[in-house]
Residue, then its C-alpha position, 0 to 999 in steps of 0.5 A: m473537480t481537479d486537484p489545485s496543484q495539478a490544475n495550475g501546473t505545479p508539480r505535486r509534492v508527494v511523500v511515500t513511506g517505504a519507497s525503498g521496497g518493491l511496491g513503494s519504489a513503484v509508487a515513487r516512480r509512478f508519481l515521478g512520471d508526473q514530474a512530481q517531487v517525491i520524498n521517501l521515508d525509510l530505514s533502508p536506502p532507496p534503489d539506484s533507479l530512484v537515486g539519480d532522479r533530481a526530483f527524488h529525495s530520501i530521508t532515513a527514518d524509523i516510522a515507529d519512533a515518534a521523535a524520528v517521525r517529527d524530525a523526518f517531517a521537519a526535513v520534508d518541510r525544508l525540502f518542500a519550502n514549508a509547503a504542505p504535501d499534496v499526497f501521502v502514501h503509507c507503504a511501509a510495513v513488516s511481518k513475520a510468520s509464527h503460529f498464534l500460540d508461539v508469537s513472542i511479545d517482542d515480535f508482536d510489539r515490533i510489528v504493531a509498532t511499525n504497522v499501526r503506530g507508524t501509520f498513526l504517527c506519519c498520518q498525523e504529521v502529514a494531516r496537520r500540514m494538509r489541514a493548514a493547506r485545506r486539501g490533500h490526499i492520504v493513501t494507506v496500504t493495507s491488505v487482503a489480510a485485513e479481510q481474511a486470515w492468513a495462517g501464521e500471520f496473526v499479528y500482521c492480519a490484526t495490524k492491516a485490519a487496524q489500518r483499514a479502520m484508521t483509514q475510515s476514521m481519518a476520512v471522517e475527521l479530516a473531511p472538513f479540511g478537504v483532506l481525502v483518505n482512502a486505502i488500497g488492499p493489495g493481494l499477493i504481488e510478484h515482488k518478494s519483500a524482505s520485510m514480509a513473512a518468508t512463508r509467502n515464498q514457499g512453493e506450496v503456499m504460492q501455488h495455493d494463492l494462485d489457485r485462489t486467484p481467478l486471474s491466475r497470476f500475482g500482481d505487478p507493483d506497477e499495477l498497484a501503483n496505478a491504483i494508488h495514483y488513482l486514489a491520490s486524485v479522486t475528488w468525491m471518494t473518502g474512507q474507502t478501501l480499494y482491493v486490487d487482488g486479481g479476484f482473490l477476495a471474490s473467490g471462495l473457491a476458484y477453478f483450479g487443476q483439472a476443473r480449470d483445465q476442463l473449463l478452458r477447453p472449447a465447448v463440445a456439443a453432444s454430437g462431438s463437434p465444437t459449438 
């Protein structure tokens, strides 16, 4: 089964939150490559690489504010001539490093407001429009942190697990209207976002993450954008989280250091000659 908006040659209408950031901008570029119309919802201005595209628009919005989200989607309606979005990708998120015992209530409220309430507000607005159209794809961006704890990011982990649960619940409740809801759970990617905890950029932490990653590299935003593009086109998949992490979650203990070096050497038979 093909998405009707693709089958008849009509450019898809796509809304992305956080397209001013590294992953979000890669997602926007991926859909623009399909000649889609793309609207960004973000507090920050979009990168110059997107501004020049006539099919791209950016709306300044605080996704944690209910009135701001309503106003933003009213603007989306005007730009899409009151047609429902075909795809909604929720990338926007924030984090801050702090030990659990030192988390301030202000930081807790800010991170939960952006990552959880923002997901709820935006998905509810777009789902109402997709319900009327009787079709649509929603893709949320959660994280491997929804499955495994990251030391120093207690609140972020909790919000990402909440997004995963919200994705499942939305999938069940929106399925009767032809709306498919899935999530992508990225591992660490090369882009260093200013909204994420600074500890991820520390050398020792980065090396540990590489040691835990069987593919021995961080992800590229374009690779994740391709996975999101796939989830925005599926026809019999909903309520799922697709983890794209270089094998991070599969690895309780990856080969690293001397053990990895030895593993990668050519096998040598007992006689001393290569096998």
